[in-house]
C-alpha positions as a Markdown table, in Angstrom:
| # | Residue | x | y | z |
|---|---|---|---|---|
| 1 | Met | 1.4 | 15.1 | 13.2 |
| 2 | Glu | -0.7 | 13.8 | 16.4 |
| 3 | Asn | -3.0 | 11.5 | 14.3 |
| 4 | Ile | 0.0 | 9.7 | 12.7 |
| 5 | His | 1.4 | 9.4 | 16.4 |
| 6 | Ser | -1.9 | 8.3 | 17.1 |
| 7 | Val | -1.3 | 5.6 | 14.1 |
| 8 | Ser | 1.8 | 4.7 | 15.0 |
| 9 | Arg | 1.2 | 3.5 | 18.3 |
| 10 | His | -1.1 | 1.0 | 16.8 |
| 11 | His | 1.5 | -0.9 | 15.5 |
| 12 | Pro | 0.7 | -1.6 | 11.8 |
| 13 | Asp | 3.2 | -3.0 | 9.5 |
| 14 | Phe | 4.0 | -0.4 | 6.8 |
| 15 | Met | 2.7 | 3.5 | 7.1 |
| 16 | Gly | 2.3 | 4.8 | 4.0 |
| 17 | Phe | 3.0 | 8.7 | 3.2 |
| 18 | Ile | 1.2 | 10.2 | -0.2 |
| 19 | Phe | 4.0 | 11.9 | -2.7 |
| 20 | Tyr | 1.9 | 12.6 | -4.8 |
| 21 | Pro | 0.9 | 16.4 | -5.4 |
| 22 | His | -3.1 | 15.5 | -7.1 |
| 23 | Ser | -3.8 | 13.4 | -4.1 |
| 24 | Pro | -6.6 | 15.0 | -1.0 |
| 25 | Arg | -3.9 | 13.2 | 1.4 |
| 26 | Tyr | -0.4 | 14.7 | -0.6 |
| 27 | Val | 2.1 | 15.0 | 1.6 |
| 28 | Ala | 4.1 | 18.9 | 0.8 |
| 29 | Thr | 7.5 | 18.4 | 0.1 |
| 30 | Asp | 7.8 | 20.9 | 2.3 |
| 31 | Glu | 6.3 | 19.2 | 5.1 |
| 32 | Ser | 7.9 | 16.8 | 8.2 |
| 33 | Leu | 7.4 | 12.8 | 9.2 |
| 34 | Pro | 7.6 | 12.2 | 13.2 |
| 35 | Ile | 9.6 | 9.3 | 14.0 |
| 36 | Leu | 8.4 | 6.3 | 14.1 |
| 37 | Pro | 8.6 | 3.2 | 16.1 |
| 38 | Ala | 11.2 | 0.7 | 14.8 |
| 39 | Asp | 9.2 | -1.9 | 13.9 |
| 40 | Ile | 6.9 | 0.2 | 11.6 |
| 41 | Lys | 8.2 | 0.9 | 7.7 |
| 42 | Lys | 7.9 | 4.1 | 6.4 |
| 43 | Val | 6.6 | 4.2 | 2.6 |
| 44 | Gly | 6.7 | 6.8 | 0.1 |
| 45 | Val | 3.5 | 6.3 | -2.1 |
| 46 | Phe | 4.8 | 8.0 | -5.5 |
| 47 | Val | 3.0 | 8.3 | -9.0 |
| 48 | Asp | 5.7 | 9.0 | -12.2 |
| 49 | Gln | 7.8 | 10.7 | -10.2 |
| 50 | Ser | 10.6 | 11.7 | -11.6 |
| 51 | Trp | 14.4 | 9.6 | -10.4 |
| 52 | Glu | 15.9 | 13.1 | -8.5 |
| 53 | Glu | 12.4 | 14.4 | -7.0 |
| 54 | Met | 11.4 | 10.6 | -5.5 |
| 55 | Ile | 15.9 | 9.6 | -4.2 |
| 56 | His | 15.1 | 13.4 | -2.6 |
| 57 | Leu | 11.9 | 12.5 | -0.9 |
| 58 | Ile | 13.1 | 9.2 | 0.2 |
| 59 | Asp | 16.6 | 10.4 | 2.1 |
| 60 | Lys | 14.6 | 13.4 | 3.6 |
| 61 | His | 11.8 | 11.3 | 5.3 |
| 62 | Lys | 14.5 | 8.5 | 5.5 |
| 63 | Leu | 12.3 | 5.6 | 3.6 |
| 64 | Asp | 12.2 | 2.4 | 4.4 |
| 65 | Gly | 10.2 | 1.1 | 0.8 |
| 66 | Val | 8.5 | 2.9 | -2.6 |
| 67 | Gln | 4.9 | 2.4 | -3.5 |
| 68 | Phe | 4.5 | 3.1 | -6.8 |
| 69 | His | 1.2 | 3.7 | -8.4 |
| 70 | Gly | 2.2 | 5.2 | -12.5 |
| 71 | Gln | 3.3 | 3.3 | -15.1 |
| 72 | Glu | 6.9 | 3.1 | -12.9 |
| 73 | Ser | 9.1 | 0.7 | -15.2 |
| 74 | Glu | 10.8 | -2.6 | -14.1 |
| 75 | Glu | 14.6 | -1.0 | -13.8 |
| 76 | Met | 13.3 | 2.3 | -12.0 |
| 77 | Ala | 12.2 | -0.8 | -9.4 |
| 78 | Ala | 14.7 | -2.5 | -9.6 |
| 79 | Gln | 17.0 | 0.1 | -9.1 |
| 80 | Met | 14.9 | 1.4 | -5.7 |
| 81 | Lys | 15.5 | -2.3 | -5.0 |
| 82 | Gln | 18.8 | -2.1 | -4.9 |
| 83 | Lys | 19.0 | 0.5 | -2.9 |
| 84 | Gly | 17.7 | -1.3 | -0.2 |
| 85 | Leu | 15.0 | -0.4 | -0.1 |
| 86 | Ile | 10.6 | -1.9 | 0.2 |
| 87 | Val | 9.1 | -1.4 | -3.5 |
| 88 | Ile | 5.5 | -1.9 | -4.2 |
| 89 | Lys | 4.3 | -2.0 | -7.6 |
| 90 | Ala | 0.8 | -1.2 | -7.4 |
| 91 | Phe | -1.6 | -2.6 | -10.3 |
| 92 | Arg | -5.6 | -1.7 | -10.9 |
| 93 | Ile | -7.5 | -4.9 | -11.0 |
| 94 | Asp | -10.5 | -4.6 | -13.4 |
| 95 | Arg | -12.1 | -8.0 | -15.7 |
| 96 | Asp | -9.3 | -6.9 | -18.6 |
| 97 | Phe | -6.9 | -7.0 | -16.6 |
| 98 | Asn | -3.6 | -9.1 | -17.8 |
| 99 | Phe | -1.9 | -10.6 | -15.4 |
| 100 | Ala | 0.6 | -11.7 | -17.9 |
| 101 | Arg | 2.6 | -8.5 | -17.6 |
| 102 | Leu | 3.7 | -9.1 | -14.3 |
| 103 | Val | 6.3 | -11.5 | -15.0 |
| 104 | Arg | 8.5 | -8.6 | -15.8 |
| 105 | Tyr | 8.4 | -7.3 | -12.7 |
| 106 | Glu | 8.6 | -10.0 | -10.2 |
| 107 | Thr | 12.3 | -10.0 | -9.6 |
| 108 | Ala | 12.3 | -6.1 | -9.1 |
| 109 | Val | 9.8 | -5.6 | -7.3 |
| 110 | Asp | 8.7 | -7.3 | -3.4 |
| 111 | Tyr | 5.1 | -7.1 | -3.2 |
| 112 | Phe | 2.1 | -6.1 | -6.0 |
| 113 | Leu | -0.7 | -3.8 | -4.2 |
| 114 | Phe | -3.9 | -5.2 | -6.6 |
| 115 | Asp | -6.2 | -2.4 | -6.4 |
| 116 | Thr | -10.0 | -2.0 | -7.9 |
| 117 | Lys | -9.1 | 0.1 | -11.1 |
| 118 | Gly | -10.4 | 4.3 | -11.4 |
| 119 | Lys | -9.9 | 7.2 | -13.7 |
| 120 | Val | -7.4 | 8.2 | -11.9 |
| 121 | Pro | -4.0 | 7.3 | -10.7 |
| 122 | Gly | -4.4 | 6.2 | -6.4 |
| 123 | Gly | -7.6 | 4.9 | -4.7 |
| 124 | Thr | -11.0 | 4.9 | -5.4 |
| 125 | Gly | -12.6 | 3.8 | -2.0 |
| 126 | Gln | -14.8 | 1.0 | -4.0 |
| 127 | Thr | -14.2 | -3.2 | -3.7 |
| 128 | Phe | -13.6 | -5.3 | -6.9 |
| 129 | Asp | -14.3 | -8.4 | -7.3 |
| 130 | Trp | -11.8 | -10.5 | -5.8 |
| 131 | Ser | -12.3 | -13.9 | -8.0 |
| 132 | Leu | -10.4 | -11.9 | -10.7 |
| 133 | Leu | -7.3 | -12.6 | -8.9 |
| 134 | Gln | -7.2 | -16.2 | -9.2 |
| 135 | His | -5.7 | -15.1 | -12.5 |
| 136 | Tyr | -2.6 | -14.5 | -10.3 |
| 137 | Thr | -0.2 | -17.4 | -10.0 |
| 138 | Gly | 3.2 | -15.8 | -10.0 |
| 139 | Ser | 5.6 | -15.9 | -7.4 |
| 140 | Leu | 5.3 | -12.4 | -5.7 |
| 141 | Pro | 3.6 | -11.9 | -2.6 |
| 142 | Phe | 0.6 | -8.6 | -3.1 |
| 143 | Leu | -1.5 | -6.7 | -0.9 |
| 144 | Leu | -4.9 | -6.4 | -1.5 |
| 145 | Ser | -6.8 | -3.1 | -1.2 |
| 146 | Gly | -9.6 | -0.8 | -2.4 |
| 147 | Gly | -12.1 | -0.2 | -0.6 |
| 148 | Leu | -11.6 | -1.8 | 2.5 |
| 149 | Ser | -13.3 | -1.2 | 6.0 |
| 150 | Glu | -14.8 | -2.7 | 9.4 |
| 151 | Gln | -17.8 | -3.8 | 6.8 |
| 152 | Asn | -15.7 | -6.2 | 4.2 |
| 153 | Ile | -12.3 | -6.6 | 6.3 |
| 154 | Lys | -13.4 | -10.6 | 8.2 |
| 155 | Gln | -14.5 | -11.8 | 3.9 |
| 156 | Ala | -10.9 | -10.6 | 2.7 |
| 157 | Leu | -9.2 | -12.1 | 5.4 |
| 158 | Glu | -11.0 | -14.9 | 4.1 |
| 159 | Phe | -10.2 | -14.8 | 1.1 |
| 160 | Lys | -8.1 | -17.7 | -0.2 |
| 161 | His | -4.7 | -17.0 | -2.4 |
| 162 | Pro | -1.3 | -18.4 | -2.2 |
| 163 | Arg | 0.1 | -15.3 | -2.4 |
| 164 | Leu | -2.1 | -12.9 | -0.3 |
| 165 | Ala | 0.4 | -11.3 | 2.3 |
| 166 | Gly | -1.7 | -8.0 | 3.6 |
| 167 | Val | -3.8 | -5.8 | 3.5 |
| 168 | Asp | -4.2 | -2.2 | 2.4 |
| 169 | Leu | -6.2 | 0.1 | 4.7 |
| 170 | Asn | -6.7 | 4.2 | 3.7 |
| 171 | Ser | -10.1 | 5.6 | 2.9 |
| 172 | Gly | -12.0 | 2.8 | 4.8 |
| 173 | Val | -10.2 | 4.6 | 8.2 |
| 174 | Glu | -10.4 | 7.6 | 7.3 |
| 175 | Ile | -12.5 | 10.8 | 9.4 |
| 176 | Ser | -11.4 | 13.4 | 6.5 |
| 177 | Pro | -8.8 | 12.5 | 3.8 |
| 178 | Gly | -5.4 | 12.1 | 5.7 |
| 179 | Ile | -7.1 | 12.0 | 8.9 |
| 180 | Lys | -7.4 | 8.3 | 10.1 |
| 181 | Asp | -10.4 | 7.4 | 13.2 |
| 182 | Leu | -8.1 | 5.9 | 15.2 |
| 183 | Glu | -11.8 | 3.5 | 16.7 |
| 184 | Lys | -11.5 | 2.2 | 13.5 |
| 185 | Ile | -7.7 | 1.4 | 13.1 |
| 186 | Lys | -8.5 | -0.1 | 16.9 |
| 187 | Arg | -11.6 | -2.5 | 15.8 |
| 188 | Ile | -9.6 | -3.7 | 12.6 |
| 189 | Leu | -6.6 | -4.5 | 13.8 |
| 190 | Gln | -7.3 | -6.3 | 16.8 |
| 191 | Ile | -10.2 | -8.9 | 13.6 |
| 192 | Ile | -6.3 | -9.0 | 11.4 |
| 193 | Asn | -4.6 | -10.1 | 14.4 |
| 194 | Lys | -7.3 | -12.2 | 15.8 |
| 195 | Gln | -6.9 | -13.9 | 13.2 |
| 196 | Arg | -3.3 | -14.4 | 13.1 |
| 197 | Asn | -2.8 | -15.7 | 16.4 |
| 198 | Glu | -5.7 | -18.4 | 15.3 |
| 199 | Gln | -3.7 | -19.5 | 12.2 |
| 200 | Val | -0.6 | -19.8 | 14.2 |
């Protein structure tokens, strides 16, 4: 709880809470989440979970959004969006990824999240070849994920794509799964905010 509060003091745009039982960052269903500052959106991360389970957790934790990392359909995503939730749909990218499959989600979600392809759902802690995203010509904004850290955040921010809306930080700013390194977060956010100010 204290680590969550400490991260929130740096005011990221979103904070994600993983409700996938096989994740080392799993938030158990009997756990509570703290009240966060109003400017931070609280997002639940799900992988092929039932509608009933997700709605229960959304209501219990007063989530502002959902992030889908499984095979969730565009119909399910659209239903979540109709409930007033921010909807993020993750796709794992490699050289064989077919960007045409994103078209059917464009009216159903608010953001795509592009991550590194691995053997199991969820992050790998590794980056992928960002140049592959030049094949994405859709209209929806996306978040860049996959092994982002102090070592490569400047390169990620310098990556030019008209739909790049933000970056997703996780294992690259951790002491251990689920426990964030506050100094790393502080330094990375300083880099991000510096670039934001330079672009204004």
